[in-house]
mmCIF file as gemmi writes it, N, C-alpha and C atoms, coordinates in Angstrom:
data_model
loop_
_atom_site.group_PDB
_atom_site.id
_atom_site.type_symbol
_atom_site.label_atom_id
_atom_site.label_alt_id
_atom_site.label_comp_id
_atom_site.label_asym_id
_atom_site.label_entity_id
_atom_site.label_seq_id
_atom_site.pdbx_PDB_ins_code
_atom_site.Cartn_x
_atom_site.Cartn_y
_atom_site.Cartn_z
_atom_site.occupancy
_atom_site.B_iso_or_equiv
_atom_site.pdbx_formal_charge
_atom_site.auth_seq_id
_atom_site.auth_asym_id
_atom_site.pdbx_PDB_model_num
ATOM 1 N N . MET Axp A 1 ? -2.112 -17.532 0.084 1 0 ? 1 A 1
ATOM 2 C CA . MET Axp A 1 ? -2.577 -17.317 -0.449 1 0 ? 1 A 1
ATOM 3 C C . MET Axp A 1 ? -1.854 -16.132 -0.873 1 0 ? 1 A 1
ATOM 4 N N . ASP Axp A 2 ? -1.882 -15.856 -2.572 1 0 ? 2 A 1
ATOM 5 C CA . ASP Axp A 2 ? -1.15 -14.205 -2.82 1 0 ? 2 A 1
ATOM 6 C C . ASP Axp A 2 ? -1.874 -13.037 -2.29 1 0 ? 2 A 1
ATOM 7 N N . SER Axp A 3 ? -1.609 -12.075 -2.263 1 0 ? 3 A 1
ATOM 8 C CA . SER Axp A 3 ? -2.65 -10.899 -1.887 1 0 ? 3 A 1
ATOM 9 C C . SER Axp A 3 ? -2.19 -9.745 -2.997 1 0 ? 3 A 1
ATOM 10 N N . SER Axp A 4 ? -0.769 -10.149 -3.432 1 0 ? 4 A 1
ATOM 11 C CA . SER Axp A 4 ? 0.045 -9.35 -3.797 1 0 ? 4 A 1
ATOM 12 C C . SER Axp A 4 ? -1.51 -8.065 -5.209 1 0 ? 4 A 1
ATOM 13 N N . GLU Axp A 5 ? -1.587 -7.344 -5.205 1 0 ? 5 A 1
ATOM 14 C CA . GLU Axp A 5 ? -2.284 -6.755 -6.889 1 0 ? 5 A 1
ATOM 15 C C . GLU Axp A 5 ? -1.352 -6.877 -7.665 1 0 ? 5 A 1
ATOM 16 N N . LYS Axp A 6 ? -1.812 -6.812 -8.721 1 0 ? 6 A 1
ATOM 17 C CA . LYS Axp A 6 ? -0.803 -6.644 -10.374 1 0 ? 6 A 1
ATOM 18 C C . LYS Axp A 6 ? -2.122 -6.301 -11.516 1 0 ? 6 A 1
ATOM 19 N N . ILE Axp A 7 ? -1.249 -5.412 -12.194 1 0 ? 7 A 1
ATOM 20 C CA . ILE Axp A 7 ? -1.847 -4.665 -12.74 1 0 ? 7 A 1
ATOM 21 C C . ILE Axp A 7 ? -1.654 -5.366 -14.439 1 0 ? 7 A 1
ATOM 22 N N . ILE Axp A 8 ? -1.853 -4.296 -15.017 1 0 ? 8 A 1
ATOM 23 C CA . ILE Axp A 8 ? -1.382 -5.245 -16.876 1 0 ? 8 A 1
ATOM 24 C C . ILE Axp A 8 ? -0.85 -3.814 -16.99 1 0 ? 8 A 1
ATOM 25 N N . ILE Axp A 9 ? 0.826 -3.652 -17.723 1 0 ? 9 A 1
ATOM 26 C CA . ILE Axp A 9 ? 0.758 -2.215 -18.293 1 0 ? 9 A 1
ATOM 27 C C . ILE Axp A 9 ? 1.064 -2.69 -19.772 1 0 ? 9 A 1
ATOM 28 N N . VAL Axp A 10 ? 0.734 -1.607 -20.654 1 0 ? 10 A 1
ATOM 29 C CA . VAL Axp A 10 ? 1.199 -1.73 -22.021 1 0 ? 10 A 1
ATOM 30 C C . VAL Axp A 10 ? 2.294 -0.589 -22.454 1 0 ? 10 A 1
ATOM 31 N N . ASP Axp A 11 ? 3.431 -1.485 -22.946 1 0 ? 11 A 1
ATOM 32 C CA . ASP Axp A 11 ? 4.349 -0.454 -23.444 1 0 ? 11 A 1
ATOM 33 C C . ASP Axp A 11 ? 4.159 0.267 -25.324 1 0 ? 11 A 1
ATOM 34 N N . GLN Axp A 12 ? 4.909 1.411 -25.368 1 0 ? 12 A 1
ATOM 35 C CA . GLN Axp A 12 ? 4.792 1.435 -26.584 1 0 ? 12 A 1
ATOM 36 C C . GLN Axp A 12 ? 4.475 1.153 -27.63 1 0 ? 12 A 1
ATOM 37 N N . ASP Axp A 13 ? 4.722 -0.472 -27.869 1 0 ? 13 A 1
ATOM 38 C CA . ASP Axp A 13 ? 4.739 -1.243 -28.941 1 0 ? 13 A 1
ATOM 39 C C . ASP Axp A 13 ? 3.528 -2.042 -28.808 1 0 ? 13 A 1
ATOM 40 N N . ASN Axp A 14 ? 2.542 -1.2 -28.015 1 0 ? 14 A 1
ATOM 41 C CA . ASN Axp A 14 ? 1.587 -2.417 -27.182 1 0 ? 14 A 1
ATOM 42 C C . ASN Axp A 14 ? 1.627 -3.726 -27.113 1 0 ? 14 A 1
ATOM 43 N N . ASN Axp A 15 ? 3.138 -3.802 -26.143 1 0 ? 15 A 1
ATOM 44 C CA . ASN Axp A 15 ? 3.763 -5.071 -25.234 1 0 ? 15 A 1
ATOM 45 C C . ASN Axp A 15 ? 1.974 -5.429 -24.644 1 0 ? 15 A 1
ATOM 46 N N . GLN Axp A 16 ? 1.845 -5.977 -23.531 1 0 ? 16 A 1
ATOM 47 C CA . GLN Axp A 16 ? 1.167 -6.318 -22.184 1 0 ? 16 A 1
ATOM 48 C C . GLN Axp A 16 ? 1.8 -6.649 -21.597 1 0 ? 16 A 1
ATOM 49 N N . GLN Axp A 17 ? 2.475 -6.686 -20.152 1 0 ? 17 A 1
ATOM 50 C CA . GLN Axp A 17 ? 3.02 -7.692 -19.003 1 0 ? 17 A 1
ATOM 51 C C . GLN Axp A 17 ? 1.514 -6.883 -17.612 1 0 ? 17 A 1
ATOM 52 N N . GLU Axp A 18 ? 2.005 -8.345 -17.375 1 0 ? 18 A 1
ATOM 53 C CA . GLU Axp A 18 ? 1.431 -8.411 -16.243 1 0 ? 18 A 1
ATOM 54 C C . GLU Axp A 18 ? 2.625 -7.809 -14.739 1 0 ? 18 A 1
ATOM 55 N N . VAL Axp A 19 ? 2.404 -6.982 -14.245 1 0 ? 19 A 1
ATOM 56 C CA . VAL Axp A 19 ? 3.739 -6.702 -13.141 1 0 ? 19 A 1
ATOM 57 C C . VAL Axp A 19 ? 3.208 -6.908 -11.504 1 0 ? 19 A 1
ATOM 58 N N . GLU Axp A 20 ? 3.737 -6.81 -11.536 1 0 ? 20 A 1
ATOM 59 C CA . GLU Axp A 20 ? 3.272 -6.61 -9.214 1 0 ? 20 A 1
ATOM 60 C C . GLU Axp A 20 ? 3.035 -5.242 -8.729 1 0 ? 20 A 1
ATOM 61 N N . VAL Axp A 21 ? 2.462 -4.744 -7.884 1 0 ? 21 A 1
ATOM 62 C CA . VAL Axp A 21 ? 2.525 -3.281 -7.509 1 0 ? 21 A 1
ATOM 63 C C . VAL Axp A 21 ? 3.444 -3.022 -6.314 1 0 ? 21 A 1
ATOM 64 N N . VAL Axp A 22 ? 3.926 -2.851 -5.718 1 0 ? 22 A 1
ATOM 65 C CA . VAL Axp A 22 ? 4.536 -2.914 -4.784 1 0 ? 22 A 1
ATOM 66 C C . VAL Axp A 22 ? 4.235 -1.757 -4.097 1 0 ? 22 A 1
ATOM 67 N N . THR Axp A 23 ? 3.877 -0.611 -4.489 1 0 ? 23 A 1
ATOM 68 C CA . THR Axp A 23 ? 3.222 0.428 -3.624 1 0 ? 23 A 1
ATOM 69 C C . THR Axp A 23 ? 3.278 2.026 -4.435 1 0 ? 23 A 1
ATOM 70 N N . TYR Axp A 24 ? 2.095 2.483 -4.116 1 0 ? 24 A 1
ATOM 71 C CA . TYR Axp A 24 ? 1.851 4.048 -4.608 1 0 ? 24 A 1
ATOM 72 C C . TYR Axp A 24 ? 2.489 5.095 -4.114 1 0 ? 24 A 1
ATOM 73 N N . LEU Axp A 25 ? 3.01 5.99 -4.596 1 0 ? 25 A 1
ATOM 74 C CA . LEU Axp A 25 ? 3.368 7.322 -3.727 1 0 ? 25 A 1
ATOM 75 C C . LEU Axp A 25 ? 2.916 8.5 -4.641 1 0 ? 25 A 1
ATOM 76 N N . SER Axp A 26 ? 3.188 9.684 -3.286 1 0 ? 26 A 1
ATOM 77 C CA . SER Axp A 26 ? 2.573 10.956 -3.908 1 0 ? 26 A 1
ATOM 78 C C . SER Axp A 26 ? 3.066 11.923 -3.318 1 0 ? 26 A 1
ATOM 79 N N . SER Axp A 27 ? 4.171 12.771 -4.227 1 0 ? 27 A 1
ATOM 80 C CA . SER Axp A 27 ? 4.697 13.777 -4.036 1 0 ? 27 A 1
ATOM 81 C C . SER Axp A 27 ? 4.053 14.792 -2.796 1 0 ? 27 A 1
ATOM 82 N N . LYS Axp A 28 ? 4.797 15.435 -1.63 1 0 ? 28 A 1
ATOM 83 C CA . LYS Axp A 28 ? 5.067 16.095 -0.373 1 0 ? 28 A 1
ATOM 84 C C . LYS Axp A 28 ? 3.426 16.978 -1.154 1 0 ? 28 A 1
ATOM 85 N N . ASP Axp A 29 ? 3.469 17.477 -2.199 1 0 ? 29 A 1
ATOM 86 C CA . ASP Axp A 29 ? 2.654 18.91 -2.631 1 0 ? 29 A 1
ATOM 87 C C . ASP Axp A 29 ? 1.45 18.274 -3.501 1 0 ? 29 A 1
ATOM 88 N N . HIS Axp A 30 ? 1.345 16.782 -3.57 1 0 ? 30 A 1
ATOM 89 C CA . HIS Axp A 30 ? 0.252 15.986 -3.796 1 0 ? 30 A 1
ATOM 90 C C . HIS Axp A 30 ? -0.442 15.958 -5.552 1 0 ? 30 A 1
ATOM 91 N N . LYS Axp A 31 ? 0.655 16.461 -6.166 1 0 ? 31 A 1
ATOM 92 C CA . LYS Axp A 31 ? 0.755 17.323 -7.641 1 0 ? 31 A 1
ATOM 93 C C . LYS Axp A 31 ? 1.36 15.7 -8.807 1 0 ? 31 A 1
ATOM 94 N N . ASN Axp A 32 ? 2.089 14.745 -8.175 1 0 ? 32 A 1
ATOM 95 C CA . ASN Axp A 32 ? 2.781 14.006 -8.98 1 0 ? 32 A 1
ATOM 96 C C . ASN Axp A 32 ? 1.725 12.991 -8.308 1 0 ? 32 A 1
ATOM 97 N N . GLN Axp A 33 ? 1.492 11.427 -8.82 1 0 ? 33 A 1
ATOM 98 C CA . GLN Axp A 33 ? 1.708 10.262 -8.347 1 0 ? 33 A 1
ATOM 99 C C . GLN Axp A 33 ? 2.644 9.367 -8.519 1 0 ? 33 A 1
ATOM 100 N N . TYR Axp A 34 ? 3.168 8.416 -8.102 1 0 ? 34 A 1
ATOM 101 C CA . TYR Axp A 34 ? 4.554 7.105 -8.749 1 0 ? 34 A 1
ATOM 102 C C . TYR Axp A 34 ? 3.883 5.88 -8.581 1 0 ? 34 A 1
ATOM 103 N N . LEU Axp A 35 ? 4.23 4.74 -9.418 1 0 ? 35 A 1
ATOM 104 C CA . LEU Axp A 35 ? 4.037 3.299 -9.351 1 0 ? 35 A 1
ATOM 105 C C . LEU Axp A 35 ? 5.247 3.231 -9.18 1 0 ? 35 A 1
ATOM 106 N N . VAL Axp A 36 ? 5.623 1.992 -7.813 1 0 ? 36 A 1
ATOM 107 C CA . VAL Axp A 36 ? 6.661 1.438 -7.479 1 0 ? 36 A 1
ATOM 108 C C . VAL Axp A 36 ? 6.118 -0.52 -7.9 1 0 ? 36 A 1
ATOM 109 N N . TYR Axp A 37 ? 7.162 -0.995 -9.247 1 0 ? 37 A 1
ATOM 110 C CA . TYR Axp A 37 ? 6.427 -1.7 -9.344 1 0 ? 37 A 1
ATOM 111 C C . TYR Axp A 37 ? 7.339 -3.044 -9.739 1 0 ? 37 A 1
ATOM 112 N N . THR Axp A 38 ? 7.222 -4.476 -9.681 1 0 ? 38 A 1
ATOM 113 C CA . THR Axp A 38 ? 8.292 -4.978 -10.49 1 0 ? 38 A 1
ATOM 114 C C . THR Axp A 38 ? 7.669 -6.459 -11.515 1 0 ? 38 A 1
ATOM 115 N N . LYS Axp A 39 ? 8.329 -6.711 -12.086 1 0 ? 39 A 1
ATOM 116 C CA . LYS Axp A 39 ? 8.333 -7.911 -13.23 1 0 ? 39 A 1
ATOM 117 C C . LYS Axp A 39 ? 8.729 -8.892 -12.732 1 0 ? 39 A 1
ATOM 118 N N . GLY Axp A 40 ? 9.06 -9.392 -11.322 1 0 ? 40 A 1
ATOM 119 C CA . GLY Axp A 40 ? 9.545 -10.868 -10.907 1 0 ? 40 A 1
ATOM 120 C C . GLY Axp A 40 ? 10.648 -11.226 -11.39 1 0 ? 40 A 1
ATOM 121 N N . GLU Axp A 41 ? 12.198 -10.061 -11.346 1 0 ? 41 A 1
ATOM 122 C CA . GLU Axp A 41 ? 13.28 -10.266 -12.184 1 0 ? 41 A 1
ATOM 123 C C . GLU Axp A 41 ? 14.113 -10.439 -10.748 1 0 ? 41 A 1
ATOM 124 N N . ASN Axp A 42 ? 15.146 -10.365 -10.531 1 0 ? 42 A 1
ATOM 125 C CA . ASN Axp A 42 ? 15.791 -10.924 -9.414 1 0 ? 42 A 1
ATOM 126 C C . ASN Axp A 42 ? 17.574 -9.747 -9.773 1 0 ? 42 A 1
ATOM 127 N N . GLN Axp A 43 ? 17.576 -9.766 -8.821 1 0 ? 43 A 1
ATOM 128 C CA . GLN Axp A 43 ? 19.06 -8.842 -8.938 1 0 ? 43 A 1
ATOM 129 C C . GLN Axp A 43 ? 19.816 -10.511 -8.995 1 0 ? 43 A 1
ATOM 130 N N . PRO Axp A 44 ? 21.892 -10.522 -9.473 1 0 ? 44 A 1
ATOM 131 C CA . PRO Axp A 44 ? 22.783 -11.555 -9.54 1 0 ? 44 A 1
ATOM 132 C C . PRO Axp A 44 ? 22.741 -12.099 -7.563 1 0 ? 44 A 1
ATOM 133 N N . ASN Axp A 45 ? 22.468 -10.921 -6.655 1 0 ? 45 A 1
ATOM 134 C CA . ASN Axp A 45 ? 22.45 -11.2 -5.557 1 0 ? 45 A 1
ATOM 135 C C . ASN Axp A 45 ? 21.249 -11.607 -4.79 1 0 ? 45 A 1
ATOM 136 N N . GLY Axp A 46 ? 20.074 -11.345 -5.2 1 0 ? 46 A 1
ATOM 137 C CA . GLY Axp A 46 ? 18.871 -12.523 -4.938 1 0 ? 46 A 1
ATOM 138 C C . GLY Axp A 46 ? 18.075 -11.347 -4.956 1 0 ? 46 A 1
ATOM 139 N N . ASP Axp A 47 ? 18.452 -9.471 -4.451 1 0 ? 47 A 1
ATOM 140 C CA . ASP Axp A 47 ? 17.63 -8.619 -4.204 1 0 ? 47 A 1
ATOM 141 C C . ASP Axp A 47 ? 16.381 -8.788 -5.748 1 0 ? 47 A 1
ATOM 142 N N . VAL Axp A 48 ? 15.17 -8.234 -5.547 1 0 ? 48 A 1
ATOM 143 C CA . VAL Axp A 48 ? 14.248 -8.181 -6.212 1 0 ? 48 A 1
ATOM 144 C C . VAL Axp A 48 ? 14.589 -6.643 -7.238 1 0 ? 48 A 1
ATOM 145 N N . ILE Axp A 49 ? 14.471 -6.798 -8.382 1 0 ? 49 A 1
ATOM 146 C CA . ILE Axp A 49 ? 14.634 -5.463 -9.378 1 0 ? 49 A 1
ATOM 147 C C . ILE Axp A 49 ? 12.995 -4.596 -8.899 1 0 ? 49 A 1
ATOM 148 N N . ILE Axp A 50 ? 13.279 -3.081 -8.588 1 0 ? 50 A 1
ATOM 149 C CA . ILE Axp A 50 ? 11.759 -2.946 -8.576 1 0 ? 50 A 1
ATOM 150 C C . ILE Axp A 50 ? 12.203 -1.546 -9.827 1 0 ? 50 A 1
ATOM 151 N N . TYR Axp A 51 ? 10.749 -0.929 -10.019 1 0 ? 51 A 1
ATOM 152 C CA . TYR Axp A 51 ? 10.589 0.328 -11.602 1 0 ? 51 A 1
ATOM 153 C C . TYR Axp A 51 ? 9.741 0.934 -10.748 1 0 ? 51 A 1
ATOM 154 N N . ILE Axp A 52 ? 9.862 2.369 -11.118 1 0 ? 52 A 1
ATOM 155 C CA . ILE Axp A 52 ? 8.952 3.14 -10.666 1 0 ? 52 A 1
ATOM 156 C C . ILE Axp A 52 ? 9.112 4.126 -11.858 1 0 ? 52 A 1
ATOM 157 N N . SER Axp A 53 ? 7.675 5.13 -11.715 1 0 ? 53 A 1
ATOM 158 C CA . SER Axp A 53 ? 7.281 5.644 -13.356 1 0 ? 53 A 1
ATOM 159 C C . SER Axp A 53 ? 6.088 6.556 -12.764 1 0 ? 53 A 1
ATOM 160 N N . LYS Axp A 54 ? 6.229 7.816 -13.061 1 0 ? 54 A 1
ATOM 161 C CA . LYS Axp A 54 ? 5.546 8.686 -13.039 1 0 ? 54 A 1
ATOM 162 C C . LYS Axp A 54 ? 4.132 8.25 -13.585 1 0 ? 54 A 1
ATOM 163 N N . MET Axp A 55 ? 2.594 8.791 -12.806 1 0 ? 55 A 1
ATOM 164 C CA . MET Axp A 55 ? 1.875 8.183 -13.623 1 0 ? 55 A 1
ATOM 165 C C . MET Axp A 55 ? 1.286 9.695 -13.732 1 0 ? 55 A 1
ATOM 166 N N . LYS Axp A 56 ? 0.427 9.57 -15.269 1 0 ? 56 A 1
ATOM 167 C CA . LYS Axp A 56 ? -0.542 11.203 -15.702 1 0 ? 56 A 1
ATOM 168 C C . LYS Axp A 56 ? -1.497 10.154 -15.715 1 0 ? 56 A 1
ATOM 169 N N . VAL Axp A 57 ? -2.463 10.826 -15.409 1 0 ? 57 A 1
ATOM 170 C CA . VAL Axp A 57 ? -4.35 10.691 -15.855 1 0 ? 57 A 1
ATOM 171 C C . VAL Axp A 57 ? -4.932 11.342 -17.313 1 0 ? 57 A 1
ATOM 172 N N . GLU Axp A 58 ? -5.132 11.027 -17.774 1 0 ? 58 A 1
ATOM 173 C CA . GLU Axp A 58 ? -5.064 11.92 -18.551 1 0 ? 58 A 1
ATOM 174 C C . GLU Axp A 58 ? -6.914 11.468 -19.702 1 0 ? 58 A 1
ATOM 175 N N . ASP Axp A 59 ? -8.021 11.689 -19.333 1 0 ? 59 A 1
ATOM 176 C CA . ASP Axp A 59 ? -9.512 11.063 -20.086 1 0 ? 59 A 1
ATOM 177 C C . ASP Axp A 59 ? -9.504 9.942 -19.638 1 0 ? 59 A 1
ATOM 178 N N . ASP Axp A 60 ? -9.528 9.371 -18.514 1 0 ? 60 A 1
ATOM 179 C CA . ASP Axp A 60 ? -9.514 8.657 -17.845 1 0 ? 60 A 1
ATOM 180 C C . ASP Axp A 60 ? -8.643 7.377 -17.506 1 0 ? 60 A 1
ATOM 181 N N . LYS Axp A 61 ? -7.18 7.622 -18.336 1 0 ? 61 A 1
ATOM 182 C CA . LYS Axp A 61 ? -6.645 6.622 -18.924 1 0 ? 61 A 1
ATOM 183 C C . LYS Axp A 61 ? -5.309 7.555 -18.252 1 0 ? 61 A 1
ATOM 184 N N . THR Axp A 62 ? -4.867 5.811 -17.488 1 0 ? 62 A 1
ATOM 185 C CA . THR Axp A 62 ? -3.197 5.91 -16.992 1 0 ? 62 A 1
ATOM 186 C C . THR Axp A 62 ? -1.983 5.685 -17.852 1 0 ? 62 A 1
ATOM 187 N N . THR Axp A 63 ? -1.491 6.585 -17.492 1 0 ? 63 A 1
ATOM 188 C CA . THR Axp A 63 ? -0.168 6.369 -18.395 1 0 ? 63 A 1
ATOM 189 C C . THR Axp A 63 ? 1.254 6.514 -17.197 1 0 ? 63 A 1
ATOM 190 N N . LEU Axp A 64 ? 2.328 6.233 -17.965 1 0 ? 64 A 1
ATOM 191 C CA . LEU Axp A 64 ? 3.505 6.135 -17.155 1 0 ? 64 A 1
ATOM 192 C C . LEU Axp A 64 ? 4.371 6.545 -18.035 1 0 ? 64 A 1
ATOM 193 N N . GLU Axp A 65 ? 4.986 7.338 -16.952 1 0 ? 65 A 1
ATOM 194 C CA . GLU Axp A 65 ? 6.113 8.018 -17.738 1 0 ? 65 A 1
ATOM 195 C C . GLU Axp A 65 ? 7.484 8.343 -16.535 1 0 ? 65 A 1
ATOM 196 N N . GLU Axp A 66 ? 8.05 8.352 -17.44 1 0 ? 66 A 1
ATOM 197 C CA . GLU Axp A 66 ? 9.925 7.696 -16.955 1 0 ? 66 A 1
ATOM 198 C C . GLU Axp A 66 ? 10.304 9.259 -16.35 1 0 ? 66 A 1
ATOM 199 N N . ILE Axp A 67 ? 11.076 8.643 -15.054 1 0 ? 67 A 1
ATOM 200 C CA . ILE Axp A 67 ? 11.214 10.166 -14.268 1 0 ? 67 A 1
ATOM 201 C C . ILE Axp A 67 ? 12.683 10.738 -15.006 1 0 ? 67 A 1
ATOM 202 N N . SER Axp A 68 ? 12.843 12.074 -15.529 1 0 ? 68 A 1
ATOM 203 C CA . SER Axp A 68 ? 13.889 12.033 -16.273 1 0 ? 68 A 1
ATOM 204 C C . SER Axp A 68 ? 14.215 12.768 -15.122 1 0 ? 68 A 1
ATOM 205 N N . ASP Axp A 69 ? 13.624 14.26 -14.546 1 0 ? 69 A 1
ATOM 206 C CA . ASP Axp A 69 ? 14.429 15.62 -13.364 1 0 ? 69 A 1
ATOM 207 C C . ASP Axp A 69 ? 15.071 15.264 -12.76 1 0 ? 69 A 1
ATOM 208 N N . ASP Axp A 70 ? 16.383 15.191 -12.64 1 0 ? 70 A 1
ATOM 209 C CA . ASP Axp A 70 ? 17.368 15.117 -11.261 1 0 ? 70 A 1
ATOM 210 C C . ASP Axp A 70 ? 16.169 15.072 -10.051 1 0 ? 70 A 1
ATOM 211 N N . ALA Axp A 71 ? 16.035 16.769 -10.315 1 0 ? 71 A 1
ATOM 212 C CA . ALA Axp A 71 ? 15.115 16.991 -9.031 1 0 ? 71 A 1
ATOM 213 C C . ALA Axp A 71 ? 14.175 16.274 -8.141 1 0 ? 71 A 1
ATOM 214 N N . GLU Axp A 72 ? 13.424 15.94 -8.963 1 0 ? 72 A 1
ATOM 215 C CA . GLU Axp A 72 ? 11.518 14.983 -9.626 1 0 ? 72 A 1
ATOM 216 C C . GLU Axp A 72 ? 12.396 13.83 -8.432 1 0 ? 72 A 1
ATOM 217 N N . TRP Axp A 73 ? 13.382 13.115 -9.439 1 0 ? 73 A 1
ATOM 218 C CA . TRP Axp A 73 ? 14.523 12.033 -8.976 1 0 ? 73 A 1
ATOM 219 C C . TRP Axp A 73 ? 14.566 11.678 -7.637 1 0 ? 73 A 1
ATOM 220 N N . LYS Axp A 74 ? 15.285 13.129 -7.336 1 0 ? 74 A 1
ATOM 221 C CA . LYS Axp A 74 ? 16.122 13.013 -5.791 1 0 ? 74 A 1
ATOM 222 C C . LYS Axp A 74 ? 14.093 12.885 -4.516 1 0 ? 74 A 1
ATOM 223 N N . ASP Axp A 75 ? 12.669 13.539 -5.331 1 0 ? 75 A 1
ATOM 224 C CA . ASP Axp A 75 ? 12.377 13.73 -3.43 1 0 ? 75 A 1
ATOM 225 C C . ASP Axp A 75 ? 11.738 11.897 -4.341 1 0 ? 75 A 1
ATOM 226 N N . VAL Axp A 76 ? 12.143 11.675 -5.036 1 0 ? 76 A 1
ATOM 227 C CA . VAL Axp A 76 ? 10.978 10.186 -5.157 1 0 ? 76 A 1
ATOM 228 C C . VAL Axp A 76 ? 12.129 9.158 -4.134 1 0 ? 76 A 1
ATOM 229 N N . GLN Axp A 77 ? 13.071 9.435 -4.495 1 0 ? 77 A 1
ATOM 230 C CA . GLN Axp A 77 ? 14.03 8.607 -3.245 1 0 ? 77 A 1
ATOM 231 C C . GLN Axp A 77 ? 13.858 9.136 -2.028 1 0 ? 77 A 1
ATOM 232 N N . LYS Axp A 78 ? 13.636 10.349 -1.738 1 0 ? 78 A 1
ATOM 233 C CA . LYS Axp A 78 ? 13.332 10.787 -0.176 1 0 ? 78 A 1
ATOM 234 C C . LYS Axp A 78 ? 11.839 9.762 0.594 1 0 ? 78 A 1
ATOM 235 N N . LEU Axp A 79 ? 11.433 9.787 -0.667 1 0 ? 79 A 1
ATOM 236 C CA . LEU Axp A 79 ? 9.568 8.768 -0.39 1 0 ? 79 A 1
ATOM 237 C C . LEU Axp A 79 ? 10.164 8.283 0.077 1 0 ? 79 A 1
ATOM 238 N N . LEU Axp A 80 ? 10.778 6.935 -0.555 1 0 ? 80 A 1
ATOM 239 C CA . LEU Axp A 80 ? 11.106 5.233 -0.934 1 0 ? 80 A 1
ATOM 240 C C . LEU Axp A 80 ? 12.486 5.783 0.529 1 0 ? 80 A 1
ATOM 241 N N . LYS Axp A 81 ? 13.344 6.36 1.05 1 0 ? 81 A 1
ATOM 242 C CA . LYS Axp A 81 ? 13.667 6.32 2.226 1 0 ? 81 A 1
ATOM 243 C C . LYS Axp A 81 ? 12.725 6.491 3.252 1 0 ? 81 A 1
ATOM 244 N N . GLU Axp A 82 ? 11.257 7.652 3.484 1 0 ? 82 A 1
ATOM 245 C CA . GLU Axp A 82 ? 11.009 7.396 4.541 1 0 ? 82 A 1
ATOM 246 C C . GLU Axp A 82 ? 10.046 6.062 4.909 1 0 ? 82 A 1
ATOM 247 N N . ILE Axp A 83 ? 9.55 5.325 4.027 1 0 ? 83 A 1
ATOM 248 C CA . ILE Axp A 83 ? 8.948 4.458 4.271 1 0 ? 83 A 1
ATOM 249 C C . ILE Axp A 83 ? 9.506 3.455 4.236 1 0 ? 83 A 1
ATOM 250 N N . ALA Axp A 84 ? 11.123 3.576 4.313 1 0 ? 84 A 1
ATOM 251 C CA . ALA Axp A 84 ? 11.984 2.071 4.104 1 0 ? 84 A 1
ATOM 252 C C . ALA Axp A 84 ? 11.953 2.362 5.626 1 0 ? 84 A 1
ATOM 253 N N . ASN Axp A 85 ? 12.387 3.787 6.214 1 0 ? 85 A 1
ATOM 254 C CA . ASN Axp A 85 ? 12.399 3.837 7.424 1 0 ? 85 A 1
ATOM 255 C C . ASN Axp A 85 ? 11.633 3.927 8.371 1 0 ? 85 A 1
ATOM 256 N N . ALA Axp A 86 ? 10.437 3.917 7.767 1 0 ? 86 A 1
ATOM 257 C CA . ALA Axp A 86 ? 9.811 3.784 8.956 1 0 ? 86 A 1
ATOM 258 C C . ALA Axp A 86 ? 8.679 2.308 9.815 1 0 ? 86 A 1
């Protein structure tokens, strides 16, 4: 039985895609939330490709944003390393 959580994301062109949630992350100060997900794609070596987006909630609507700040990206990488080493 497949117990993974699947959600629908909608891109800027209003195209819908079902993705599988890997995990949710929260920054140390709990000000930022992130979604780690996969589209079921694999790299040539067989590793699953994962995506990470910043979650913004406004008026009960959640949108995903690209992480464009280098310092923020490093913080997210640290969070992932903590999970991997747990």
